[in-house]
C-alpha positions in Angstrom: -4.7 -19.8 -19.3 -5.3 -16.5 -17.3 -6.7 -18.1 -14.2 -4.3 -16.1 -12.0 -6.2 -12.9 -12.9 -9.1 -12.2 -10.5 -12.6 -11.4 -11.8 -13.4 -7.9 -13.0 -15.4 -6.8 -9.9 -12.5 -7.9 -7.7 -10.0 -6.1 -9.8 -12.0 -2.9 -9.7 -12.4 -3.0 -6.0 -8.7 -3.8 -5.5 -7.7 -0.9 -7.9 -9.9 1.5 -5.9 -8.2 0.4 -2.7 -4.7 0.7 -4.2 -5.4 4.2 -5.4 -6.6 5.3 -2.0 -3.6 3.8 -0.3 -1.2 5.4 -2.8 -2.7 8.8 -2.1 -2.4 8.4 1.6 0.8 10.2 3.0 3.2 7.9 4.8 7.0 7.4 5.3 7.6 6.5 1.6 5.7 9.5 0.3 7.6 11.7 2.7 10.9 10.3 1.4 10.2 10.7 -2.4 8.6 14.1 -2.0 11.5 15.3 0.2 14.1 14.1 -2.2 12.3 15.7 -5.2 11.8 19.1 -3.5 15.3 19.2 -2.0 17.3 17.7 -4.9 15.6 16.7 -8.1 12.8 14.7 -9.7 15.3 12.0 -10.5 16.1 11.6 -6.9 12.4 11.3 -6.1 12.0 8.6 -8.8 15.0 6.8 -7.3 13.4 6.9 -3.8 10.1 5.6 -5.2 11.9 2.9 -7.2 13.4 1.6 -3.9 10.1 1.7 -2.1 8.4 -0.1 -5.0 11.1 -2.8 -5.0 10.4 -3.3 -1.3 6.7 -3.8 -2.1 7.5 -6.4 -4.7 9.7 -8.2 -2.2 6.9 -8.2 0.3 4.5 -9.5 -2.4 6.7 -12.5 -3.1 7.2 -13.2 0.6 3.5 -12.8 1.5 2.3 -14.8 -1.5 4.6 -17.7 -0.7 3.8 -17.6 3.0 0.0 -17.3 2.5 0.1 -20.1 -0.1 1.8 -22.4 2.4 -0.8 -21.4 5.0 -3.6 -22.1 2.6 -2.2 -25.6 1.8 -1.8 -26.3 5.4 -5.3 -25.2 6.5 -8.0 -23.4 4.6 -9.6 -22.6 8.0 -6.5 -20.8 9.2 -6.5 -18.8 6.0 -10.1 -17.8 6.6 -9.4 -16.8 10.2 -6.5 -14.7 8.9 -8.9 -13.0 6.5 -11.3 -12.1 9.3 -8.5 -10.9 11.6 -7.2 -8.9 8.6 -10.6 -7.3 8.1 -10.6 -6.2 11.8 -7.1 -4.8 11.3 -8.2 -2.8 8.2 -11.1 -1.5 10.2 -8.7 -0.4 12.9 -6.5 1.4 10.3 -9.6 3.2 9.0 -10.6 4.4 12.5 -7.0 5.4 13.3 -6.8 7.4 10.1 -9.8 9.5 11.2 -8.6 9.8 14.8 -4.9 10.5 14.3 -4.5 11.5 10.6 -1.7 10.8 8.1 2.0 10.9 8.8 3.6 13.5 6.6 6.6 15.5 7.7 8.5 16.9 4.8 12.2 17.6 5.3 12.9 19.8 2.3 16.3 20.9 3.5 17.6 17.4 4.0 19.8 16.3 1.1 21.4 13.2 2.5 21.8 10.5 1.3 24.1 11.6 -1.5 24.1 9.3 -4.5 21.0 8.1 -6.3 21.9 4.5 -5.3 21.8 5.5 -1.7 18.5 7.2 -2.2 17.2 4.0 -3.8 18.5 1.9 -0.9 16.8 4.2 1.6 13.5 3.8 -0.2 14.0 0.1 -0.3 14.7 -0.2 3.4 11.8 2.1 4.4 9.4 -0.4 3.0 11.3 -3.6 3.4 12.0 -3.2 7.1 8.7 -1.6 8.0 6.7 -4.1 10.2 3.5 -2.1 9.5 3.8 -2.8 5.8 4.5 -6.5 6.4 1.4 -6.8 8.6 -0.6 -4.8 6.1 0.2 -6.9 3.1 -0.4 -10.1 5.1 -3.9 -8.9 6.0 -4.8 -6.9 2.9 -4.0 -9.2 0.0 -6.1 -12.2 1.3 -9.3 -10.1 1.3 -9.3 -10.5 -2.5 -8.7 -14.2 -2.7 -11.0 -17.1 -1.7 -9.6 -19.9 0.4 -11.2 -22.5 -1.9 -9.7 -21.0 -5.0 -7.1 -23.4 -6.5 -5.4 -20.4 -8.1 -5.0 -18.5 -4.9 -1.2 -18.5 -4.9 -0.7 -17.0 -8.4 -3.6 -14.5 -7.7 -1.9 -13.3 -4.6 1.3 -12.7 -6.5 -0.6 -11.0 -9.4 -2.4 -8.7 -7.0 0.9 -7.7 -5.3 2.6 -6.8 -8.6 -0.6 -5.0 -9.7 -0.3 -2.9 -6.6 3.0 -1.5 -7.9 1.7 -1.2 -11.5 -1.3 0.9 -10.4 0.6 3.0 -7.9 3.5 3.9 -10.2 1.8 6.3 -12.6 0.1 8.0 -9.7 3.3 8.3 -7.8 5.3 9.6 -10.8 2.6 12.3 -11.2 3.0 13.3 -7.6 6.8 13.5 -8.1 6.3 15.7 -11.2 4.2 18.1 -9.1 6.0 17.5 -5.9 6.6 21.2 -5.0 2.9 22.1 -5.2 1.7 18.8 -3.6 4.1 19.1 -0.7 3.0 22.7 -0.1 -0.6 21.7 -0.2 -0.2 18.9 2.2 1.8 21.1 4.6 -0.5 24.1 4.4 -4.0 22.6 4.0 -5.5 20.7 6.8 -8.6 20.1 4.6 -6.5 18.4 2.0 -4.8 16.0 4.4 -8.1 15.2 6.2 -9.8 14.6 2.8 -7.1 12.0 2.1 -7.6 10.5 5.6 -11.4 10.1 5.0 -10.8 8.6 1.5 -8.4 6.1 3.0 -10.8 5.3 5.9 -13.9 5.0 3.7 -12.2 2.5 1.3 -10.6 0.3 3.9 -13.5 0.5 6.3 -15.9 -0.3 3.6 -14.0 -3.5 2.7 -13.7 -4.5 6.3 -17.4 -4.0 7.1 -18.5 -5.8 3.9 -16.3 -8.8 4.6 -17.4 -9.0 8.3 -21.1 -8.6 7.4 -20.8 -11.3 4.8 -19.2 -13.7 7.2 -21.8 -12.9 9.9 -24.6 -13.5 7.5 
């Protein structure tokens, strides 16, 4: 009855990846920390709620699209997994070379209403082509092309992404002032996050490519 839930080793690996991704500074983290520091924690929560909604939308789109691809050609799905692994490896290398993008604008208080803050968070993720590409390449790494339950598993993993990320993000919002100051002041802190991100994604990519090569 619960065939849509991946096996425990897959869930553990996926959870580790989601945690690393959630801790990596990016446009969405910049938005909700900026809103929290300049306005209130409620504004930060509204910004994250919008970003999380965008992720759920991507999950549905990607799950439907990848499921259609899998039905059309298992070989094409496998090729996408390999290309995705190469993309994740590139992201890992780029994180080490160029670092994370975090530019806090503590003095910026627009947009005004919480609804506008939510909408901005939604659009940041919904219209970000990098997130679209990332989800298309990231989610298939945890699903086998021969799995008859691949479609529901893709959807489950996408929703799980938000479920795992939410308590971590709410904790960051609760301590936004200290966290923002640390990320702005400490080069060591940001580089530690970069290396964590690169190690997790690079490890997944290398393991997958090595398995296929063997």
